[in-house]
TORVOMI-478766 format. One record per residue: y, x, z of N, C-alpha, C in turn; residue in three letters. Coordinates in steps of 0.02 Angstrom, whole numbers, plus 50000, padded with zeros to 5 digits. Example, Ala and Ser with C-alpha at 12.3 -4.5 7.8 and 13.67 -1.06 7.14 Angstrom:
2
497165066050390497755061550390498355066050390Ala;498885064250354499475068450357500025064550394Ser;
END
This chain:
84
486754948849967487024946649910487684943749926Unk;487874940149963488564937549991488994943650003Unk;488854947650036489254953650039489434956849972Unk;489004956849926489144960949864489444957249815Unk;489564950149832489894945449777490634947149825Unk;490794946749882491294948349909491574953549896Unk;491424959749889491544965549863491784966049797Unk;491324962749754491464961849694492204959449670Unk;492244953249703492784948649707493394953249728Unk;493324956649782493934962049806494164967549754Unk;493664968149721493674974049674494134970149604Unk;493724964249588494394959849545495084957949567Unk;495134956449618495904954349653496224962149648Unk;495974967849672496224976349676496394976649589Unk;496154975149546496384976049476496864971749446Unk;496764965749456497264960949446497784961649471Unk;497934964349535498484964949560498884971849542Unk;498454977349518498594982349483499084981549423Unk;498754976649390499034975249321499674971849341Unk;499744966849395500474963949402500984969049433Unk;500564975249462500984980049478501354984849439Unk;500984985149373501224989549319501744984049283Unk;501684978349283501934974049235502864971049263Unk;502844972649327503284968549356504074973349345Unk;504744971949304505094976549317505504977649397Unk;505554973249422505804972449501505414976749538Unk;505674982749556505424987549610505024986049666Unk;505474980249698505394977449759504634973849764Unk;504604970149701503994965949703503434970649696Unk;503494975349636503054982149635502734984749695Unk;503234987249737503034989249816502484983149839Unk;502894978749842502284973149884501704972449864Unk;501694972149794500884972149766500544978449787Unk;500894983449783500504990049811500364990149873Unk;500754987149914500544985949984499884980549984Unk;499874974849942499344972049953498664974649920Unk;498834979149874498214981949836497924987249904Unk;498454991349943498124993650005497774990650057Unk;498024983250063497794981050108497094978350102Unk;496964976550020496264973050007495894979549992Unk;496134986249993495754992049980495434991850051Unk;495834991950109495574993650182495154988850189Unk;494994981750157494494976450187493944980150130Unk;494094982250075493454983550045493094989850083Unk;493534994050110493245002050150492814997350211Unk;493004991350241492724989850292492104987150273Unk;492094984350213491494981550203491094985050185Unk;491314991350166490804997350131490475001150200Unk;490624997750274490505002350313490845006950339Unk;491525006850310491955014950332492605012450367Unk;492435009950431492945006350474493555011950477Unk;493375018850491493945023950513494315022850450Unk;494105025050390494425024450313495005018250305Unk;494565012450326494965005750319495465006150369Unk;495425007650421496065007750470496525012450444Unk;496425017950430496875023550403497235020650346Unk;496835017750294497255014750234497635008650257Unk;497465006050284497834999250314498495002750357Unk;498485006950394499205008850427499505013850372Unk;499255017650348499725022150309499785019150253Unk;499245016650196499575012750129499715006850128Unk;499405003050184499954996850183500514995050215Unk;500585000350292501144999250306501705003850305Unk;501405011150316502095017550324502245017350251Unk;501905018250203501985019550134502265012750102Unk;502285009050115502725002350088503295001650133Unk;503405003350192504065003950235504425009250201Unk;504275013450192504565019750144504835019150083Unk;504475016750050504615012449981505225008349991Unk;505025002150025505594997450051506404999950048Unk;506185004850106506955009650126507455013950074Unk;506825015850039507075018749961507375014149919Unk;507125009349910507305005349858507975000349875Unk;508054999949952508534996549976509275002249936Unk;509135008449948509655012649948509785014549875Unk;509275012249829509415012249755509555007249711Unk;509395006249653509405001149622508764997549614Unk;508824991249625508044986449634507844985049563Unk;508024985349502507764982849444507934989449405Unk;507134991449385507084997649350507344996749267Unk;507565000549240507934998449186507485005049133Unk;507304999449087506895003449028507455006048974Unk;507015011448940507415016048881506885012948822Unk;507295012348780506985009348720507215013448671Unk;
END
């Protein structure tokens, strides 16, 4: 029962973080939040008894992809410009 409540809590955190990622105009904040989403997803995979998927998600999603996005943003403009 406690494990199921923890999984529901992690799912809610992922959804809240996804809403924040969509709402930010600063791309660096968005990349940080998507890295947090990846790390929360890896925790969720671990609690769903898939440790190999959890390690892969943490390494690739939370680490490598976030690092590549940060390098890309450093070479471009940081704030997205919305066209109206």
